[in-house]
C-alpha positions in Angstrom: 40.5 16.5 -6.5 41.5 13.6 -4.3 41.3 10.1 -5.8 40.6 7.3 -3.4 41.0 3.7 -4.6 38.2 1.2 -4.1 40.5 -1.0 -2.0 41.0 2.0 0.4 37.2 2.4 0.8 36.8 -1.4 1.4 39.5 -1.4 4.0 38.1 1.7 5.7 34.6 0.1 6.1 35.9 -3.4 6.8 38.0 -2.2 9.7 34.9 -0.7 11.3 32.9 -4.0 11.0 30.6 -3.2 8.1 29.6 -6.0 5.6 31.7 -4.6 2.7 30.7 -7.3 0.2 27.1 -6.3 0.5 27.7 -2.5 0.6 29.4 -2.0 -2.7 28.6 -3.2 -6.2 30.0 -2.4 -9.6 28.4 -0.7 -12.6 29.5 0.6 -16.0 30.1 4.4 -15.7 29.5 7.1 -18.3 33.0 6.6 -19.7 32.3 2.8 -20.2 34.7 2.0 -17.3 33.8 0.1 -14.2 32.6 2.3 -11.4 31.9 1.5 -7.7 28.2 1.8 -6.7 26.9 1.9 -3.1 24.2 -0.7 -2.4 20.7 0.8 -3.2 22.1 3.4 -5.6 22.5 1.0 -8.6 20.5 1.6 -11.8 16.9 0.2 -11.5 15.8 -2.3 -14.1 12.5 -1.8 -16.0 10.9 -4.5 -13.9 11.8 -2.7 -10.7 10.4 0.6 -12.0 7.2 -1.1 -13.2 6.7 -2.7 -9.8 7.3 0.6 -8.0 4.7 2.3 -10.2 2.3 -0.6 -9.5 2.8 -0.3 -5.8 2.0 3.5 -5.8 -1.4 4.5 -4.4 -4.0 5.3 -7.0 -4.8 9.0 -7.5 -8.3 10.1 -8.5 -8.6 11.7 -12.0 -11.3 14.2 -10.8 -12.1 15.8 -7.4 -14.4 13.4 -5.6 -17.7 14.8 -4.5 -19.4 13.7 -1.3 -22.0 10.9 -1.6 -24.8 13.3 -0.5 -24.8 15.2 -3.8 -26.9 14.1 -6.7 -28.8 10.9 -6.7 -28.2 10.1 -3.0 -28.8 13.6 -1.7 -31.6 14.4 0.7 -32.5 17.3 -1.4 -33.0 15.3 -4.6 -36.4 14.9 -6.1 -36.6 11.2 -5.6 -39.7 9.2 -5.0 -39.8 7.9 -1.5 -41.1 4.3 -2.0 -41.8 3.7 1.7 -44.1 6.7 2.1 -45.6 6.0 -1.3 -46.6 2.5 -0.4 -47.8 3.7 3.0 -50.1 6.3 1.4 -51.4 3.6 -1.1 -52.3 1.2 1.7 -54.2 3.9 3.6 -56.5 4.5 0.6 
């Protein structure tokens, strides 16, 4: 396994014109030692996770049926008020 120092990585990207100070951060690793982290790969806070969940689109809990089923269906046994009043006025 090849070990590359953090300064070597910084120098590599700085020589190519990348904004190194914004590209790399530092976090505590699994062995409680500092570890370099690429920007965007750092550990997300609880607030960030909550905001991501809030921004997600809502998903229906049940399959949505079309509006022409049930109460609003043409086949339903509803009283047609327009024709009912028309028939009443003819009498």
